[in-house]
N, C-alpha and C positions, 0 to 999 in steps of 0.2 A: 449396689456401690454409685450407679448411676442416678439413682431418685434421692439420694442423699447429697450426690453433689448438687442436684439442680435444687433442691430446698434450700441448701447454702446458699449458692448464688442469688435465689430470691431473697432471701433474708438480709444479707451482706449486700448485694449490687444490685438490688432492685430489679433483677431479672424479670422480663415479662415473657410469658411463653408465645403469648398473643404476637410478638416480634418474629417469632422463628427462632430455634436455636440448632446452630451447627454443632456435631459433633464429629470431632475428630482425631484419629489417633497419630500420636505427635511423631511415629515411625513413618508414617504417610503423609507427613504434612504439606512435603513438596509436591506429590503428585495429587492432593485432592483440591477442588474448587472451592476458596474460603473467600467469601463476601463480607469484606469490613464492616458493611453497612448493616449486618446482621449480628445479634451476640454468638458469639462461639465457645466452645468446650474443647480444651485438648487434654486429652487424658493418654495416657499409654495403652499401647494396645492390649496387653495383657488385659487391661479394665473391659475392654471390648471384645475379648476372645476373639481376635485378630492376630494374623500372622505379625509377628514384629518384625519380618524383614524390611529394610526400608523399599519405598514405592520408587520409580522415577519421576521425573520431574515432568509437571502437566503442561502439555505444549501450550504454547502463549504465555507462560511463564518459567521457561526453560533457557533464557538466556544470560545474561551473566548471574551467578550468584545461584542459578534456580536448581542447585543442587544441595544447596545450604538452606536449614529449615531455619535460622535465623536471619537469612539474608532475606529471603522470603517474606519474613513477618515484617523486617525493616523496609520493604518496598511497599508492602500492603498498609502498612498503619504508621502514623507519625512517630517519632522516637520518643516522645515523652508521653506517647497512649498508656494509661494505668493499666498491669496485669493483675490482676487478681491471683492470691495464692490461697488454695482451699487449707484449712485448720493452721493459717497463720497470719496473724495481724499485720505484718509487714508485708506490703507489697512492693512492686517496683515496675518499672516502666520496660517497651517496648526496647529501647537503647540499652538498658541493664540486662537485659536476659543473656545468660551465657547457655553453653550447650547443656550442663546440668539441669539446667532449670525444669528442661522438657521432660525430666523423669519422674515427675510430680505434676497431679492435674493441674489446668490453669485457666482461669476464666479472663476471656477479651469480651470488655464493654462494645457494644457496638459504639461505631465513627459516624458524627455528623455526616450525610449523604455530600454535602460539598467537599467533605476532608478525605473523602475514601477515594481521593480523584486515581487509585491505579485500579480501580473495579470497573469492571466493561459497562456497569449501568450508572456510573458516575455522570458522565455527560448528558445521558438522558435525562436523568433528575435534575441536572443545571439548565438543560436546554428548556426545560418545563418549568423549571423555578423562574427563568428569566421571562417567561410568556405570560406570566402571572398579572394583574391588573397592577399589582404592586411589584414587578417585578423591572426590566431595561427598558425604556422608552422606543429604543431602535431596535431591538429584538421585538418588540410588540409588533411593529409597524414592516415586519419582513413578509414578504409571501414568495411563493415559488419563483416567479417572474423575478423578482428584485435579487435573489440570492443566485440566478444563474451564472451571470460573470464573476461572479466569488469562486463558484465553481471551478470554472475554468483558469483563473487563476492559481486557484491552490493547486489545481492538479498541474498547472506547467512548471510551478515552483518544486513541487515533489520530482517532476522530470529534470529537472535541473539540478536537485542535490543528487539524484539515483549516479549523475556522472562522478560523483565521488565514493560511490559504494554504502558500507554498512558505517555513516556517521551519527552523532548525537545528532546534526543538524536534521537528517534524515527522519530522525522520529518526530521531530518537531515538524516538520512539513508533513510527516504524515498525521500527525495529530488533525492539523489545520484541515486535511482533504477531509478525515474522520468528522471533523466538525459539522462540515455541509451537509455530510450523509445524516446524520443525526438532526441536524436542523430542518432537512424535509423530511424524515420520518416525524417530526412533531407536529409540524404544519399539517400531515396528513391524518395523525392521530386525532389531532383538534376536529378535523374535517370528520374523523368515523372512517377513513377509507383505509389505512393500515398504521402498522407502529413498527419499530424498531425488532420486535419479535417476529414480524414479518418479513423484513427484510432479511435478519439471520433465517431464519426458514427458507425462503425461496434459493436464495444462492447455495445454503448446504444442500439441499434437496438436490440442487441442478448439478452442482459439484458429484454427488455421489452418484446421480443418474448416468453422468457423463464419463465416469470412471468402471465402467462396469469390470474392465480387467484388473480393477483392485478390490472393488466392493463386490462384486459379483463372480460370474465364472468363464466370462471371456479373455482372449488372449492378446496381445499387443507386446510384441517383443522391441519395437523400437517407437523411436518419435515421430516418424513417418507413419507407422501404423495405429500410433494413437491419433494424429491428426486425421487421419482417413476416418477413423471410427468418430471422432468426436464430429464431422461432418455429417456424417449419417444419422448419427443420434439427433444431431441439429435439424435434418431433414426431416424427421421422422416427427420431432416435436412440433415442426412449422405446419406438416398436415396435420397431425392430430389437432391442431389447434384450429384450423381453417374447419376442419370437420365438425370440431365443437359448435363452430358459429357459422352456419352456411351464408349468412349475410356478408362475410369477410373474404376475399380471395386468399388462395393461400400464398404466404410468402417465399421469396425466394432467396436463394443463397448468400445472397449480397443484399439483402434488405437491412439485416441487422448492423452494417457499418453506417455510423454516425454520417452525415452529409458537414456536419460542423467541424469535423474532426480535419487536422491540418493537410493539406492536400498529397503531400507525398506519403504520410501515414496513411491516409485513407487508400490511397493507390496500393500497396504493399499489403494491405488487410484485404482489398477485395480480388488482388492477384493470388493471395495466399487461398483465398476460401478457395478459388478457381480451381487451382491447382489439386486444391484435397479433394475435388470430386472429378477429375481427373484430365480437366482442361488445361494442358498442361505440355511445355515444348519438350520434345524426347531428351535433348541434351543442351547445353549451355552454347554451344555452337551457333544454333538457331536463333537464341537469342540476341548475341555476338552481331549475326548477319543482319537481323532486324535493326539493330542501332545503325549499321552502317546505312543501310536502307532508308532508315527515317531521317538521318542528317542528310543524303540529298535529295529527299525529296523537300526538305526547309530550305537548302542552296536555292532548289527551283523554283519555290514558290513566288508569285510576282505580286501578288496582294498582300496588304496587311491582316487582312483576316486567314487567308490562306497559311501565312508565316505563322500566326499565334496558334492553327490550328496544328501546325505540322511540328510545331514546337512543343506542345502539349503531349502529341504523340512520341516524339521523341525522349522526354522526361519520363513518359508512360513506361516505355520500354528500359530506360536506365533505370528506374525502380525495379522492374524485372530482373535485372542483370544483379542488381544488390540481393534480391531475395535469393537468388541462386548460389550467390556467394555469401550467402547469411550473414550479410552487412543490412542494419537497421537503417533506410535511406535518411530518416528525420533526423537522426543522430549523427548519421554521417555529415548531412548536410549543415547542422547545427555546428557541428567540430570542426568544418572548413570555414565556415563563417567567423567562429571565434578565432581560428588561426589567422585570418584575414586580418580581423579587427588589431589582434597582438602585432603583426610586421606592421600594417599602415601606421600606428600608432608610433612604432619603431622609427617608421620614416618621418613621420612629423616632429621626432626628436632631433632626428641626425638634422634635418632640414632648420630645424630652431638653432642648434647648434652651430651652424652655419650661417647664422644670420639670414637666411633666405625665406622665401615665399614658396609655396609648393606650386604657385600659379605660376611661378617665376622660370620653374625648372622644366628642362623639356622631359618628352617620355623615357628617352634612353638614359636622361641623369636619375629622374625617379626611379626608374628598372634598377640603375646602379643602387641606389640606397636601398632597393628592395631585396636586392641581392644581399648586401650588407644585415639588413635585418635577417634572414634567413640563416646567413652563418651565425649570427649572434644567438638566434633563439638555438642551434643546433650546438653551441657551446654550452648555452646554459645547461641544456638536458643531459650533454653529458657529464658535465660536474654534478648536476643532483642524482644522475645514476651512481655515480664513483660515491658520493655521501650515503646514499641507501643500501651501498653493495656489502 
């Protein structure tokens, strides 16, 4: 029967087998990778002599509507994309499909690469197209160096969006960040060094290798066990890398912490790595005592250089306090900054309402306005809490 369906598709819809042909059981549609830029034949499982039991949703497409075949097709194909019906002159579109439509064989023509936007290969194709001689002048001028700041900017925008949790805005920001990965892979592909296949393979292989308790026979019962195992595996990787190239010194546990990370984030990452290999206080009381010690040393510092050094030491220990208490230091300081910004704006509004300048107010008067701002904020939070209850 498949041969007859393929023959009809070649005759009626100009199927070119050189483009490849995806043959998918309708009952397994939600659990099967489907590339919309390639032709697809969807048939009942019985035609393929497969178990008709529905499959589970494919990871990566198991979000909203991931368990509904029609919703999956609607996310992968434009609503007006034609759907061929075998043995019938009447066609329909993706948007017109109903559940019963999947009971008979269907043919899906390939979507133009720039329209197959939900495909993981859409952006690599688009990036390649933009870099061609008749593509985009801006894209053709980009280099790894020129894109560095864009990568940082997009990463920070994702960081900000994460504060609101899983939102459509986060999906958009993650897409902007993914674009930077795709662009760098495209530049490397043009240089003959690597492409997106290598990027995908490198990270997937690394994650599998570093999770032997999931993909192997190792055991890790707690998150702490996983962290210790992770650091041991990374240490082995660094040692093996050095042994493979005797001209390179072995990498240390902290060598992978980027020097351009925000200082608080870098400090927390370094301390976390050191702790995972055993360099750790026995309890948080020792860390808190160290805070008192560093604060005293800051008070006693006599020169500008000494004060700067002791202040850095104090911040470093405070980051360790955050780590012990499960607080992300960078996020905590950002939240404190946002809180200060909100309350200071309230102080400015209150002063403006009284017709006075902040410069004309004493510290005590400003502090009174600040206390009012705090009370206003607490009242607003209470109202919001009641509305969501």
